[in-house]
mmCIF entry with sequence, helices, sheets and N, C-alpha, C, O atoms, coordinates in Angstrom:
data_MODEL
# 
_entry.id   MODEL 
# 
_entity.id                         1 
_entity.type                       polymer 
_entity.pdbx_number_of_molecules   1 
# 
_entity_poly.entity_id                      1 
_entity_poly.type                           'polypeptide(L)' 
_entity_poly.nstd_linkage                   no 
_entity_poly.nstd_monomer                   no 
_entity_poly.pdbx_seq_one_letter_code       MDIKAYRIAFDLSNYVWGVVLKWDYFSRDTVGKQYVKAEIERITPTM 
_entity_poly.pdbx_seq_one_letter_code_can   MDIKAYRIAFDLSNYVWGVVLKWDYFSRDTVGKQYVKAEIERITPTM 
_entity_poly.pdbx_strand_id                 A 
# 
loop_
_entity_poly_seq.entity_id 
_entity_poly_seq.num 
_entity_poly_seq.mon_id 
_entity_poly_seq.hetero 
1 1  MET n 
1 2  ASP n 
1 3  ILE n 
1 4  LYS n 
1 5  ALA n 
1 6  TYR n 
1 7  ARG n 
1 8  ILE n 
1 9  ALA n 
1 10 PHE n 
1 11 ASP n 
1 12 LEU n 
1 13 SER n 
1 14 ASN n 
1 15 TYR n 
1 16 VAL n 
1 17 TRP n 
1 18 GLY n 
1 19 VAL n 
1 20 VAL n 
1 21 LEU n 
1 22 LYS n 
1 23 TRP n 
1 24 ASP n 
1 25 TYR n 
1 26 PHE n 
1 27 SER n 
1 28 ARG n 
1 29 ASP n 
1 30 THR n 
1 31 VAL n 
1 32 GLY n 
1 33 LYS n 
1 34 GLN n 
1 35 TYR n 
1 36 VAL n 
1 37 LYS n 
1 38 ALA n 
1 39 GLU n 
1 40 ILE n 
1 41 GLU n 
1 42 ARG n 
1 43 ILE n 
1 44 THR n 
1 45 PRO n 
1 46 THR n 
1 47 MET n 
# 
_struct_asym.id          A 
_struct_asym.entity_id   1 
# 
loop_
_struct_conf.conf_type_id 
_struct_conf.id 
_struct_conf.pdbx_PDB_helix_id 
_struct_conf.beg_label_comp_id 
_struct_conf.beg_label_asym_id 
_struct_conf.beg_label_seq_id 
_struct_conf.pdbx_beg_PDB_ins_code 
_struct_conf.end_label_comp_id 
_struct_conf.end_label_asym_id 
_struct_conf.end_label_seq_id 
_struct_conf.pdbx_end_PDB_ins_code 
_struct_conf.beg_auth_comp_id 
_struct_conf.beg_auth_asym_id 
_struct_conf.beg_auth_seq_id 
_struct_conf.end_auth_comp_id 
_struct_conf.end_auth_asym_id 
_struct_conf.end_auth_seq_id 
_struct_conf.pdbx_PDB_helix_class 
_struct_conf.details 
_struct_conf.pdbx_PDB_helix_length 
HELX_P HELX_P1 AA1 ILE A 3  ? VAL A 20 ? ILE A 3  VAL A 20 1 ? 18 
HELX_P HELX_P2 AA2 TYR A 25 ? ILE A 43 ? TYR A 25 ILE A 43 1 ? 19 
HELX_P HELX_P3 AA3 THR A 44 ? THR A 46 ? THR A 44 THR A 46 5 ? 3  
# 
_struct_conf_type.id          HELX_P 
_struct_conf_type.criteria    ? 
_struct_conf_type.reference   ? 
# 
loop_
_atom_site.group_PDB 
_atom_site.id 
_atom_site.type_symbol 
_atom_site.label_atom_id 
_atom_site.label_alt_id 
_atom_site.label_comp_id 
_atom_site.label_asym_id 
_atom_site.label_entity_id 
_atom_site.label_seq_id 
_atom_site.pdbx_PDB_ins_code 
_atom_site.Cartn_x 
_atom_site.Cartn_y 
_atom_site.Cartn_z 
_atom_site.occupancy 
_atom_site.B_iso_or_equiv 
_atom_site.pdbx_formal_charge 
_atom_site.auth_seq_id 
_atom_site.auth_comp_id 
_atom_site.auth_asym_id 
_atom_site.auth_atom_id 
_atom_site.pdbx_PDB_model_num 
ATOM 1   N N  . MET A 1 1  ? -148.875 36.288 98.988  1.00 0.00 ? 1  MET A N  1 
ATOM 2   C CA . MET A 1 1  ? -147.565 36.694 99.336  1.00 0.00 ? 1  MET A CA 1 
ATOM 3   C C  . MET A 1 1  ? -146.557 35.827 98.560  1.00 0.00 ? 1  MET A C  1 
ATOM 4   O O  . MET A 1 1  ? -146.747 34.623 98.383  1.00 0.00 ? 1  MET A O  1 
ATOM 5   N N  . ASP A 1 2  ? -145.489 36.482 98.110  1.00 0.00 ? 2  ASP A N  1 
ATOM 6   C CA . ASP A 1 2  ? -144.468 35.744 97.385  1.00 0.00 ? 2  ASP A CA 1 
ATOM 7   C C  . ASP A 1 2  ? -143.553 35.026 98.341  1.00 0.00 ? 2  ASP A C  1 
ATOM 8   O O  . ASP A 1 2  ? -142.779 35.658 99.060  1.00 0.00 ? 2  ASP A O  1 
ATOM 9   N N  . ILE A 1 3  ? -143.636 33.683 98.358  1.00 0.00 ? 3  ILE A N  1 
ATOM 10  C CA . ILE A 1 3  ? -142.887 32.893 99.313  1.00 0.00 ? 3  ILE A CA 1 
ATOM 11  C C  . ILE A 1 3  ? -141.406 32.980 99.032  1.00 0.00 ? 3  ILE A C  1 
ATOM 12  O O  . ILE A 1 3  ? -140.615 32.980 99.976  1.00 0.00 ? 3  ILE A O  1 
ATOM 13  N N  . LYS A 1 4  ? -140.998 33.051 97.803  1.00 0.00 ? 4  LYS A N  1 
ATOM 14  C CA . LYS A 1 4  ? -139.594 33.180 97.451  1.00 0.00 ? 4  LYS A CA 1 
ATOM 15  C C  . LYS A 1 4  ? -138.994 34.496 98.051  1.00 0.00 ? 4  LYS A C  1 
ATOM 16  O O  . LYS A 1 4  ? -137.914 34.470 98.641  1.00 0.00 ? 4  LYS A O  1 
ATOM 17  N N  . ALA A 1 5  ? -139.688 35.601 97.895  1.00 0.00 ? 5  ALA A N  1 
ATOM 18  C CA . ALA A 1 5  ? -139.185 36.860 98.442  1.00 0.00 ? 5  ALA A CA 1 
ATOM 19  C C  . ALA A 1 5  ? -139.110 36.799 99.938  1.00 0.00 ? 5  ALA A C  1 
ATOM 20  O O  . ALA A 1 5  ? -138.168 37.335 100.521 1.00 0.00 ? 5  ALA A O  1 
ATOM 21  N N  . TYR A 1 6  ? -140.095 36.149 100.609 1.00 0.00 ? 6  TYR A N  1 
ATOM 22  C CA . TYR A 1 6  ? -140.103 35.981 102.046 1.00 0.00 ? 6  TYR A CA 1 
ATOM 23  C C  . TYR A 1 6  ? -138.898 35.167 102.452 1.00 0.00 ? 6  TYR A C  1 
ATOM 24  O O  . TYR A 1 6  ? -138.211 35.549 103.399 1.00 0.00 ? 6  TYR A O  1 
ATOM 25  N N  . ARG A 1 7  ? -138.610 34.093 101.804 1.00 0.00 ? 7  ARG A N  1 
ATOM 26  C CA . ARG A 1 7  ? -137.469 33.219 102.125 1.00 0.00 ? 7  ARG A CA 1 
ATOM 27  C C  . ARG A 1 7  ? -136.124 33.940 101.976 1.00 0.00 ? 7  ARG A C  1 
ATOM 28  O O  . ARG A 1 7  ? -135.216 33.749 102.785 1.00 0.00 ? 7  ARG A O  1 
ATOM 29  N N  . ILE A 1 8  ? -136.007 34.776 100.925 1.00 0.00 ? 8  ILE A N  1 
ATOM 30  C CA . ILE A 1 8  ? -134.764 35.511 100.759 1.00 0.00 ? 8  ILE A CA 1 
ATOM 31  C C  . ILE A 1 8  ? -134.616 36.529 101.915 1.00 0.00 ? 8  ILE A C  1 
ATOM 32  O O  . ILE A 1 8  ? -133.541 36.629 102.505 1.00 0.00 ? 8  ILE A O  1 
ATOM 33  N N  . ALA A 1 9  ? -135.631 37.244 102.224 1.00 0.00 ? 9  ALA A N  1 
ATOM 34  C CA . ALA A 1 9  ? -135.625 38.203 103.342 1.00 0.00 ? 9  ALA A CA 1 
ATOM 35  C C  . ALA A 1 9  ? -135.282 37.490 104.657 1.00 0.00 ? 9  ALA A C  1 
ATOM 36  O O  . ALA A 1 9  ? -134.474 37.970 105.451 1.00 0.00 ? 9  ALA A O  1 
ATOM 37  N N  . PHE A 1 10 ? -135.896 36.370 104.855 1.00 0.00 ? 10 PHE A N  1 
ATOM 38  C CA . PHE A 1 10 ? -135.652 35.546 106.082 1.00 0.00 ? 10 PHE A CA 1 
ATOM 39  C C  . PHE A 1 10 ? -134.233 35.135 106.169 1.00 0.00 ? 10 PHE A C  1 
ATOM 40  O O  . PHE A 1 10 ? -133.615 35.283 107.224 1.00 0.00 ? 10 PHE A O  1 
ATOM 41  N N  . ASP A 1 11 ? -133.674 34.614 105.091 1.00 0.00 ? 11 ASP A N  1 
ATOM 42  C CA . ASP A 1 11 ? -132.249 34.135 105.073 1.00 0.00 ? 11 ASP A CA 1 
ATOM 43  C C  . ASP A 1 11 ? -131.340 35.323 105.290 1.00 0.00 ? 11 ASP A C  1 
ATOM 44  O O  . ASP A 1 11 ? -130.362 35.207 106.029 1.00 0.00 ? 11 ASP A O  1 
ATOM 45  N N  . LEU A 1 12 ? -131.622 36.474 104.671 1.00 0.00 ? 12 LEU A N  1 
ATOM 46  C CA . LEU A 1 12 ? -130.824 37.655 104.853 1.00 0.00 ? 12 LEU A CA 1 
ATOM 47  C C  . LEU A 1 12 ? -130.799 38.117 106.272 1.00 0.00 ? 12 LEU A C  1 
ATOM 48  O O  . LEU A 1 12 ? -129.750 38.470 106.812 1.00 0.00 ? 12 LEU A O  1 
ATOM 49  N N  . SER A 1 13 ? -131.972 38.114 106.882 1.00 0.00 ? 13 SER A N  1 
ATOM 50  C CA . SER A 1 13 ? -132.101 38.600 108.285 1.00 0.00 ? 13 SER A CA 1 
ATOM 51  C C  . SER A 1 13 ? -131.305 37.700 109.212 1.00 0.00 ? 13 SER A C  1 
ATOM 52  O O  . SER A 1 13 ? -130.657 38.175 110.145 1.00 0.00 ? 13 SER A O  1 
ATOM 53  N N  . ASN A 1 14 ? -131.354 36.376 108.952 1.00 0.00 ? 14 ASN A N  1 
ATOM 54  C CA . ASN A 1 14 ? -130.541 35.435 109.738 1.00 0.00 ? 14 ASN A CA 1 
ATOM 55  C C  . ASN A 1 14 ? -129.065 35.681 109.563 1.00 0.00 ? 14 ASN A C  1 
ATOM 56  O O  . ASN A 1 14 ? -128.315 35.608 110.537 1.00 0.00 ? 14 ASN A O  1 
ATOM 57  N N  . TYR A 1 15 ? -128.619 35.971 108.355 1.00 0.00 ? 15 TYR A N  1 
ATOM 58  C CA . TYR A 1 15 ? -127.217 36.213 108.110 1.00 0.00 ? 15 TYR A CA 1 
ATOM 59  C C  . TYR A 1 15 ? -126.745 37.517 108.833 1.00 0.00 ? 15 TYR A C  1 
ATOM 60  O O  . TYR A 1 15 ? -125.688 37.542 109.465 1.00 0.00 ? 15 TYR A O  1 
ATOM 61  N N  . VAL A 1 16 ? -127.549 38.569 108.718 1.00 0.00 ? 16 VAL A N  1 
ATOM 62  C CA . VAL A 1 16 ? -127.221 39.835 109.423 1.00 0.00 ? 16 VAL A CA 1 
ATOM 63  C C  . VAL A 1 16 ? -127.195 39.616 110.910 1.00 0.00 ? 16 VAL A C  1 
ATOM 64  O O  . VAL A 1 16 ? -126.309 40.124 111.597 1.00 0.00 ? 16 VAL A O  1 
ATOM 65  N N  . TRP A 1 17 ? -128.175 38.851 111.434 1.00 0.00 ? 17 TRP A N  1 
ATOM 66  C CA . TRP A 1 17 ? -128.226 38.573 112.873 1.00 0.00 ? 17 TRP A CA 1 
ATOM 67  C C  . TRP A 1 17 ? -126.914 37.917 113.313 1.00 0.00 ? 17 TRP A C  1 
ATOM 68  O O  . TRP A 1 17 ? -126.361 38.283 114.350 1.00 0.00 ? 17 TRP A O  1 
ATOM 69  N N  . GLY A 1 18 ? -126.411 36.951 112.534 1.00 0.00 ? 18 GLY A N  1 
ATOM 70  C CA . GLY A 1 18 ? -125.169 36.299 112.880 1.00 0.00 ? 18 GLY A CA 1 
ATOM 71  C C  . GLY A 1 18 ? -124.001 37.238 112.859 1.00 0.00 ? 18 GLY A C  1 
ATOM 72  O O  . GLY A 1 18 ? -123.094 37.084 113.678 1.00 0.00 ? 18 GLY A O  1 
ATOM 73  N N  . VAL A 1 19 ? -123.969 38.184 111.989 1.00 0.00 ? 19 VAL A N  1 
ATOM 74  C CA . VAL A 1 19 ? -122.848 39.154 111.930 1.00 0.00 ? 19 VAL A CA 1 
ATOM 75  C C  . VAL A 1 19 ? -122.958 40.073 113.115 1.00 0.00 ? 19 VAL A C  1 
ATOM 76  O O  . VAL A 1 19 ? -121.976 40.283 113.827 1.00 0.00 ? 19 VAL A O  1 
ATOM 77  N N  . VAL A 1 20 ? -124.136 40.629 113.346 1.00 0.00 ? 20 VAL A N  1 
ATOM 78  C CA . VAL A 1 20 ? -124.322 41.614 114.422 1.00 0.00 ? 20 VAL A CA 1 
ATOM 79  C C  . VAL A 1 20 ? -124.046 41.024 115.826 1.00 0.00 ? 20 VAL A C  1 
ATOM 80  O O  . VAL A 1 20 ? -123.584 41.743 116.713 1.00 0.00 ? 20 VAL A O  1 
ATOM 81  N N  . LEU A 1 21 ? -124.326 39.733 116.028 1.00 0.00 ? 21 LEU A N  1 
ATOM 82  C CA . LEU A 1 21 ? -124.042 39.135 117.299 1.00 0.00 ? 21 LEU A CA 1 
ATOM 83  C C  . LEU A 1 21 ? -122.573 39.144 117.698 1.00 0.00 ? 21 LEU A C  1 
ATOM 84  O O  . LEU A 1 21 ? -122.229 38.977 118.868 1.00 0.00 ? 21 LEU A O  1 
ATOM 85  N N  . LYS A 1 22 ? -121.720 39.341 116.707 1.00 0.00 ? 22 LYS A N  1 
ATOM 86  C CA . LYS A 1 22 ? -120.284 39.421 116.969 1.00 0.00 ? 22 LYS A CA 1 
ATOM 87  C C  . LYS A 1 22 ? -119.829 40.837 117.361 1.00 0.00 ? 22 LYS A C  1 
ATOM 88  O O  . LYS A 1 22 ? -118.696 41.024 117.804 1.00 0.00 ? 22 LYS A O  1 
ATOM 89  N N  . TRP A 1 23 ? -120.712 41.828 117.198 1.00 0.00 ? 23 TRP A N  1 
ATOM 90  C CA . TRP A 1 23 ? -120.340 43.171 117.527 1.00 0.00 ? 23 TRP A CA 1 
ATOM 91  C C  . TRP A 1 23 ? -120.310 43.402 119.054 1.00 0.00 ? 23 TRP A C  1 
ATOM 92  O O  . TRP A 1 23 ? -120.940 42.648 119.795 1.00 0.00 ? 23 TRP A O  1 
ATOM 93  N N  . ASP A 1 24 ? -119.614 44.394 119.514 1.00 0.00 ? 24 ASP A N  1 
ATOM 94  C CA . ASP A 1 24 ? -119.645 44.734 120.969 1.00 0.00 ? 24 ASP A CA 1 
ATOM 95  C C  . ASP A 1 24 ? -121.023 45.383 121.267 1.00 0.00 ? 24 ASP A C  1 
ATOM 96  O O  . ASP A 1 24 ? -121.751 45.815 120.373 1.00 0.00 ? 24 ASP A O  1 
ATOM 97  N N  . TYR A 1 25 ? -121.322 45.419 122.565 1.00 0.00 ? 25 TYR A N  1 
ATOM 98  C CA . TYR A 1 25 ? -122.638 45.885 123.023 1.00 0.00 ? 25 TYR A CA 1 
ATOM 99  C C  . TYR A 1 25 ? -122.977 47.283 122.500 1.00 0.00 ? 25 TYR A C  1 
ATOM 100 O O  . TYR A 1 25 ? -124.074 47.503 121.986 1.00 0.00 ? 25 TYR A O  1 
ATOM 101 N N  . PHE A 1 26 ? -122.047 48.224 122.629 1.00 0.00 ? 26 PHE A N  1 
ATOM 102 C CA . PHE A 1 26 ? -122.294 49.570 122.178 1.00 0.00 ? 26 PHE A CA 1 
ATOM 103 C C  . PHE A 1 26 ? -122.722 49.660 120.722 1.00 0.00 ? 26 PHE A C  1 
ATOM 104 O O  . PHE A 1 26 ? -123.707 50.320 120.393 1.00 0.00 ? 26 PHE A O  1 
ATOM 105 N N  . SER A 1 27 ? -121.958 48.979 119.837 1.00 0.00 ? 27 SER A N  1 
ATOM 106 C CA . SER A 1 27 ? -122.315 48.975 118.463 1.00 0.00 ? 27 SER A CA 1 
ATOM 107 C C  . SER A 1 27 ? -123.659 48.343 118.154 1.00 0.00 ? 27 SER A C  1 
ATOM 108 O O  . SER A 1 27 ? -124.427 48.877 117.353 1.00 0.00 ? 27 SER A O  1 
ATOM 109 N N  . ARG A 1 28 ? -123.951 47.219 118.778 1.00 0.00 ? 28 ARG A N  1 
ATOM 110 C CA . ARG A 1 28 ? -125.296 46.621 118.612 1.00 0.00 ? 28 ARG A CA 1 
ATOM 111 C C  . ARG A 1 28 ? -126.408 47.533 119.076 1.00 0.00 ? 28 ARG A C  1 
ATOM 112 O O  . ARG A 1 28 ? -127.408 47.722 118.384 1.00 0.00 ? 28 ARG A O  1 
ATOM 113 N N  . ASP A 1 29 ? -126.221 48.096 120.259 1.00 0.00 ? 29 ASP A N  1 
ATOM 114 C CA . ASP A 1 29 ? -127.226 48.989 120.848 1.00 0.00 ? 29 ASP A CA 1 
ATOM 115 C C  . ASP A 1 29 ? -127.483 50.199 119.939 1.00 0.00 ? 29 ASP A C  1 
ATOM 116 O O  . ASP A 1 29 ? -128.633 50.516 119.634 1.00 0.00 ? 29 ASP A O  1 
ATOM 117 N N  . THR A 1 30 ? -126.408 50.871 119.509 1.00 0.00 ? 30 THR A N  1 
ATOM 118 C CA . THR A 1 30 ? -126.512 52.087 118.739 1.00 0.00 ? 30 THR A CA 1 
ATOM 119 C C  . THR A 1 30 ? -127.135 51.819 117.368 1.00 0.00 ? 30 THR A C  1 
ATOM 120 O O  . THR A 1 30 ? -128.103 52.485 117.002 1.00 0.00 ? 30 THR A O  1 
ATOM 121 N N  . VAL A 1 31 ? -126.612 50.875 116.610 1.00 0.00 ? 31 VAL A N  1 
ATOM 122 C CA . VAL A 1 31 ? -127.084 50.609 115.287 1.00 0.00 ? 31 VAL A CA 1 
ATOM 123 C C  . VAL A 1 31 ? -128.501 49.982 115.368 1.00 0.00 ? 31 VAL A C  1 
ATOM 124 O O  . VAL A 1 31 ? -129.385 50.314 114.577 1.00 0.00 ? 31 VAL A O  1 
ATOM 125 N N  . GLY A 1 32 ? -128.684 49.093 116.320 1.00 0.00 ? 32 GLY A N  1 
ATOM 126 C CA . GLY A 1 32 ? -130.014 48.476 116.446 1.00 0.00 ? 32 GLY A CA 1 
ATOM 127 C C  . GLY A 1 32 ? -131.112 49.488 116.667 1.00 0.00 ? 32 GLY A C  1 
ATOM 128 O O  . GLY A 1 32 ? -132.139 49.474 115.989 1.00 0.00 ? 32 GLY A O  1 
ATOM 129 N N  . LYS A 1 33 ? -130.885 50.355 117.610 1.00 0.00 ? 33 LYS A N  1 
ATOM 130 C CA . LYS A 1 33 ? -131.960 51.380 117.924 1.00 0.00 ? 33 LYS A CA 1 
ATOM 131 C C  . LYS A 1 33 ? -132.219 52.297 116.682 1.00 0.00 ? 33 LYS A C  1 
ATOM 132 O O  . LYS A 1 33 ? -133.356 52.680 116.408 1.00 0.00 ? 33 LYS A O  1 
ATOM 133 N N  . GLN A 1 34 ? -131.124 52.632 115.945 1.00 0.00 ? 34 GLN A N  1 
ATOM 134 C CA . GLN A 1 34 ? -131.359 53.460 114.768 1.00 0.00 ? 34 GLN A CA 1 
ATOM 135 C C  . GLN A 1 34 ? -132.110 52.691 113.732 1.00 0.00 ? 34 GLN A C  1 
ATOM 136 O O  . GLN A 1 34 ? -132.976 53.271 113.078 1.00 0.00 ? 34 GLN A O  1 
ATOM 137 N N  . TYR A 1 35 ? -131.847 51.437 113.533 1.00 0.00 ? 35 TYR A N  1 
ATOM 138 C CA . TYR A 1 35 ? -132.560 50.623 112.560 1.00 0.00 ? 35 TYR A CA 1 
ATOM 139 C C  . TYR A 1 35 ? -134.014 50.467 112.889 1.00 0.00 ? 35 TYR A C  1 
ATOM 140 O O  . TYR A 1 35 ? -134.876 50.590 112.018 1.00 0.00 ? 35 TYR A O  1 
ATOM 141 N N  . VAL A 1 36 ? -134.305 50.185 114.193 1.00 0.00 ? 36 VAL A N  1 
ATOM 142 C CA . VAL A 1 36 ? -135.715 49.996 114.561 1.00 0.00 ? 36 VAL A CA 1 
ATOM 143 C C  . VAL A 1 36 ? -136.437 51.297 114.442 1.00 0.00 ? 36 VAL A C  1 
ATOM 144 O O  . VAL A 1 36 ? -137.592 51.277 114.018 1.00 0.00 ? 36 VAL A O  1 
ATOM 145 N N  . LYS A 1 37 ? -135.876 52.417 114.770 1.00 0.00 ? 37 LYS A N  1 
ATOM 146 C CA . LYS A 1 37 ? -136.521 53.706 114.627 1.00 0.00 ? 37 LYS A CA 1 
ATOM 147 C C  . LYS A 1 37 ? -136.816 54.011 113.144 1.00 0.00 ? 37 LYS A C  1 
ATOM 148 O O  . LYS A 1 37 ? -137.893 54.504 112.807 1.00 0.00 ? 37 LYS A O  1 
ATOM 149 N N  . ALA A 1 38 ? -135.845 53.710 112.269 1.00 0.00 ? 38 ALA A N  1 
ATOM 150 C CA . ALA A 1 38 ? -136.013 53.960 110.854 1.00 0.00 ? 38 ALA A CA 1 
ATOM 151 C C  . ALA A 1 38 ? -137.126 53.067 110.294 1.00 0.00 ? 38 ALA A C  1 
ATOM 152 O O  . ALA A 1 38 ? -137.910 53.529 109.465 1.00 0.00 ? 38 ALA A O  1 
ATOM 153 N N  . GLU A 1 39 ? -137.214 51.823 110.717 1.00 0.00 ? 39 GLU A N  1 
ATOM 154 C CA . GLU A 1 39 ? -138.279 50.939 110.232 1.00 0.00 ? 39 GLU A CA 1 
ATOM 155 C C  . GLU A 1 39 ? -139.608 51.425 110.705 1.00 0.00 ? 39 GLU A C  1 
ATOM 156 O O  . GLU A 1 39 ? -140.565 51.403 109.931 1.00 0.00 ? 39 GLU A O  1 
ATOM 157 N N  . ILE A 1 40 ? -139.733 51.879 111.979 1.00 0.00 ? 40 ILE A N  1 
ATOM 158 C CA . ILE A 1 40 ? -140.992 52.341 112.446 1.00 0.00 ? 40 ILE A CA 1 
ATOM 159 C C  . ILE A 1 40 ? -141.431 53.554 111.656 1.00 0.00 ? 40 ILE A C  1 
ATOM 160 O O  . ILE A 1 40 ? -142.594 53.654 111.266 1.00 0.00 ? 40 ILE A O  1 
ATOM 161 N N  . GLU A 1 41 ? -140.488 54.502 111.406 1.00 0.00 ? 41 GLU A N  1 
ATOM 162 C CA . GLU A 1 41 ? -140.812 55.688 110.680 1.00 0.00 ? 41 GLU A CA 1 
ATOM 163 C C  . GLU A 1 41 ? -141.205 55.385 109.239 1.00 0.00 ? 41 GLU A C  1 
ATOM 164 O O  . GLU A 1 41 ? -141.995 56.111 108.636 1.00 0.00 ? 41 GLU A O  1 
ATOM 165 N N  . ARG A 1 42 ? -140.654 54.317 108.698 1.00 0.00 ? 42 ARG A N  1 
ATOM 166 C CA . ARG A 1 42 ? -140.959 53.902 107.302 1.00 0.00 ? 42 ARG A CA 1 
ATOM 167 C C  . ARG A 1 42 ? -142.297 53.221 107.201 1.00 0.00 ? 42 ARG A C  1 
ATOM 168 O O  . ARG A 1 42 ? -143.041 53.445 106.246 1.00 0.00 ? 42 ARG A O  1 
ATOM 169 N N  . ILE A 1 43 ? -142.621 52.372 108.198 1.00 0.00 ? 43 ILE A N  1 
ATOM 170 C CA . ILE A 1 43 ? -143.834 51.571 108.140 1.00 0.00 ? 43 ILE A CA 1 
ATOM 171 C C  . ILE A 1 43 ? -145.073 52.385 108.535 1.00 0.00 ? 43 ILE A C  1 
ATOM 172 O O  . ILE A 1 43 ? -146.117 52.262 107.893 1.00 0.00 ? 43 ILE A O  1 
ATOM 173 N N  . THR A 1 44 ? -144.973 53.208 109.573 1.00 0.00 ? 44 THR A N  1 
ATOM 174 C CA . THR A 1 44 ? -146.090 53.940 110.164 1.00 0.00 ? 44 THR A CA 1 
ATOM 175 C C  . THR A 1 44 ? -146.917 54.717 109.112 1.00 0.00 ? 44 THR A C  1 
ATOM 176 O O  . THR A 1 44 ? -148.143 54.616 109.135 1.00 0.00 ? 44 THR A O  1 
ATOM 177 N N  . PRO A 1 45 ? -146.319 55.460 108.225 1.00 0.00 ? 45 PRO A N  1 
ATOM 178 C CA . PRO A 1 45 ? -147.157 56.185 107.214 1.00 0.00 ? 45 PRO A CA 1 
ATOM 179 C C  . PRO A 1 45 ? -147.976 55.299 106.319 1.00 0.00 ? 45 PRO A C  1 
ATOM 180 O O  . PRO A 1 45 ? -148.994 55.747 105.791 1.00 0.00 ? 45 PRO A O  1 
ATOM 181 N N  . THR A 1 46 ? -147.580 54.062 106.123 1.00 0.00 ? 46 THR A N  1 
ATOM 182 C CA . THR A 1 46 ? -148.337 53.143 105.204 1.00 0.00 ? 46 THR A CA 1 
ATOM 183 C C  . THR A 1 46 ? -149.509 52.490 105.887 1.00 0.00 ? 46 THR A C  1 
ATOM 184 O O  . THR A 1 46 ? -150.290 51.780 105.253 1.00 0.00 ? 46 THR A O  1 
ATOM 185 N N  . MET A 1 47 ? -149.638 52.724 107.178 1.00 0.00 ? 47 MET A N  1 
ATOM 186 C CA . MET A 1 47 ? -150.709 52.066 107.870 1.00 0.00 ? 47 MET A CA 1 
ATOM 187 C C  . MET A 1 47 ? -151.975 52.856 107.712 1.00 0.00 ? 47 MET A C  1 
ATOM 188 O O  . MET A 1 47 ? -153.018 52.462 108.233 1.00 0.00 ? 47 MET A O  1 
# 
C-alpha cells in the first residue's frame, strides 16, 4: 500500500470532518447519509 496516498487521504478526511462538525444537524445527517450510501454502492461491486 502506498503510505503517502494513505496519509493524504487521512489528512483530507480529518479536514473534512472538522468542516462538517460545524454544520447544523440536518445538513450533517442529510449529506452524511448520502455519502455513506454512495460509498457502499461504489465499494460493493468491487468485492
